[in-house]
N, C-alpha and C positions, 0 to 999 in steps of 0.2 A: 506493499499499499505506499502511496505517497506520501512524503514527509509533510508533517505541516498540516494535516488534515485530521481533524478530529476523529476518533474510532466510531463514536456512535453517528456522525455524519453520514459514513458511507455503509451503514447496517439498513437492511431493508424494513420497509415499515414504517420511514419518517413520517409524522404526522405535524411536526410543528414547524419545519424549514421555512426559510423566507430567504429571499435574495439579500434583504439586508444582512442577515445573520450571515449568510456566505463569505461576507467582507471582512467579518470581524476574526480576525487572525491573533488577538491578545494584544495588550499594551506593547509589547514588545516589537511586534510588527508595524506599528502606527507610522513609522517613517520611512518603511519600504515603499519603493515606487510601485503605483498600481498602473499609472497612465502616463504614455508619453506622444509627443507629436512633435513633427519638425518647427524648431523656430518657435517652441514653449519651454517655458518650464517644467519640470515634471510634477505631478498630482501625485500624493501619498496618499496611503490608505486610509491614515486620520484625517486627512484634509477631504478625503473624499465621503468619508461616512459625515463628517462635519455638512458637508454640502447638500447630501442626500437629506438630513434632516430638517435643514434650514430651508430645503426647497418644499418639504412636505410642509411643515409650518405655514409656508406662504400659501400654498394652494388649499391647506385646511382654512386659512384667514380669508381666502377668494369665497370658501364654501363648499368647497370640494372634498368628498369622504372617501373611504375604503369602498373598493368594487365600483366607483365611479367610472366612468370609461373616458379616458382623454387622450384624444389623437394627437400624434407627434409628426409634425412634417419640417424635417432637417437635413440637410447635405450632410454627406458622410464627413466623420472626422470626430474630435474628443468631446464636443460638446453634444452630439448625438448621443455617446456612448453613455455621458452622465446622466442627460436627459432620462434615457431609458430605465437606467439604475434608480434615478429618484423616482420617476411616474411610478414604477411597476413597484417601487417599495412602499408606496402609500397608497395606489389607487390601482386601475387598471390601463396598461397601456396600449395605446393601437397605433404602433410607429407605419407610416404610410411613406410610400413612393413620391419624393418630392417631383417624378417626372411624369406623375399622371395628369393628364387633361382636367380640364374644370368638371365636365360631365362626369366624370369618372371619379373625382373626388367626390362629388354630390352622392354619388351611388354606395360610394364606400363609407361615407361618413353618416349617411342614413341607413345602411344596412349593418352598421356597429354601433349605432345608434349613442355615438359620442356626446358626452355633456359640452365638451369644449373641445378648441385646437390649440396647440401651442406650434407657433411658427416663428421665424426669424422677423424681427423689428426690422420695420422700413421695405421689405422685400413685396415687390409687386407680384406674389404667387398666387395661381390659379387655387391654390388651398384655399387663400383668403375670401376670393371669390365664391367661392363655393359654399364657405362657412356664412358669409353673410347672407347669400340666397337662402339659407336654409335658419338662419335667426339664431344662428351657435356663436356661443361666445368666444370670441379671441385672446387667448394669452399670449402676450408679445416676450421673446427673448431676445437678449440681448448679452452677447458675448462678453467674459472678461478676461481684460488682458493680463498676461503673466502666465500664470499656472494654466496647462492642458486641462480645458473643458469646462470650468465653473462656468457661471452667467446669474443674469438678473432675469427675474421675470415680472411682467407689469399686466393687469387685467382689472377689470370691474369685479367688486365683490356681488355674491348674490347669497340667498337664503341658504342656511347649511342643508346638505342631503343626504348626510351620512355618518358614521363615526369616525373620527380622526384619528391620526395616530399612523403607526406602522401596522402594513397587512401583515395576516398568519399566513399559516402554511398551505389550508383550504380556501384563501381568496383568489380570484384571477387577476393574475400577474402582466399577462398579456393576451392580447386577441390580433389574429392575424387572418386575412381572407386567405383561401386557396388560388392558385393560378386562375381556376375558370376555362380552364382549356376544354372541357366536355360540357361543361353547364353554367349557369350564373355562379360564382364564387361563394361560399360558404365560409361564416366565420367561425373560427377554430380556437375556443379559449383553452389555456393553459394557465392550470394552479402554479403557487409558487413548489409547490411539493412537484408537479410534474417537470419544471424546469431546473429545481436541485438537483433531483434523482438524476435526470439526463446529465448534469453537470459531472455529477460523480462516476457515473459510467464512462464518461470520455476521458475523464481523469485517468481512471484504472486500465483505460485502452491505451492511452497514449503514454502512460506514466509520467506525468506530469507534476513538477512541484515548484516549489518557490523560486528556484533559480531559472526557470524557463520565462521567457519571453514570444509573445505572440504578434506577427505582424496580422495585422485584422484587415483583410481585403475585399471582404463579402458586407454586402449592405445589411443595414441592421432591419431594416424591413422583410429581411428573409432571415428563418429560423435558425439557419446555418450561420449566420453571422452572429446572433444571440448565442445559441444554443453551442454550437461547434467551436466559437473562437471565443468571445468575451469572456460569457459565464465560466467555462473550464478553468481559462486561465487564472481570472480573478478570484476562484473558489480554490486555486492550488498556491494562491499567495504569489502569484508571479505577475508580471509585468504587459500589459496590451500595448 
């Protein structure tokens, strides 16, 4: 078994695992690098966890709670990685391809029943046009210069609709549409337990540990980008 992973974490029958807890490798690991990107300072595990909890607090303050579905449309990069981790840790994340057309966005946002859309501030994206047409709240994301991944969110507040705080193992962490090759795309929900167990299986198969670095070249609106790259590397205590 790879070093750095708690024995209980890789045992079958996990029923309280969550993405946020995957990132907890103990106080001694808080200074280890979690995320790197060209031209940016690295982001440590301690800072990553701080930013995730801060983001959850901000979104809770806007009225969103556990299992609320929040769509995320961002280009590939460290902000997308951190946004997925933060949204999934307290809500249900719906990552969508930024290259979709407006009509495709409208269909995806309607099918997933997203409550809000997170997108880059100031960008004239078809996703924003689709959200406005549906009357969906828009939360603007502004990257913070310096470390790879942190950002600020701004948006209107709404009446609270769910329980605040961190999601649990049985909560839905991720919703993705199928490819729609043979029929209308279906929406597939994956719980924290689903994602955590898949990560543990990948770690065992690839024998990952904290010494490993993962170059993620797969978009995070695909399951392989999330389950095959980002989550296993971070669960093992390595670097993305």
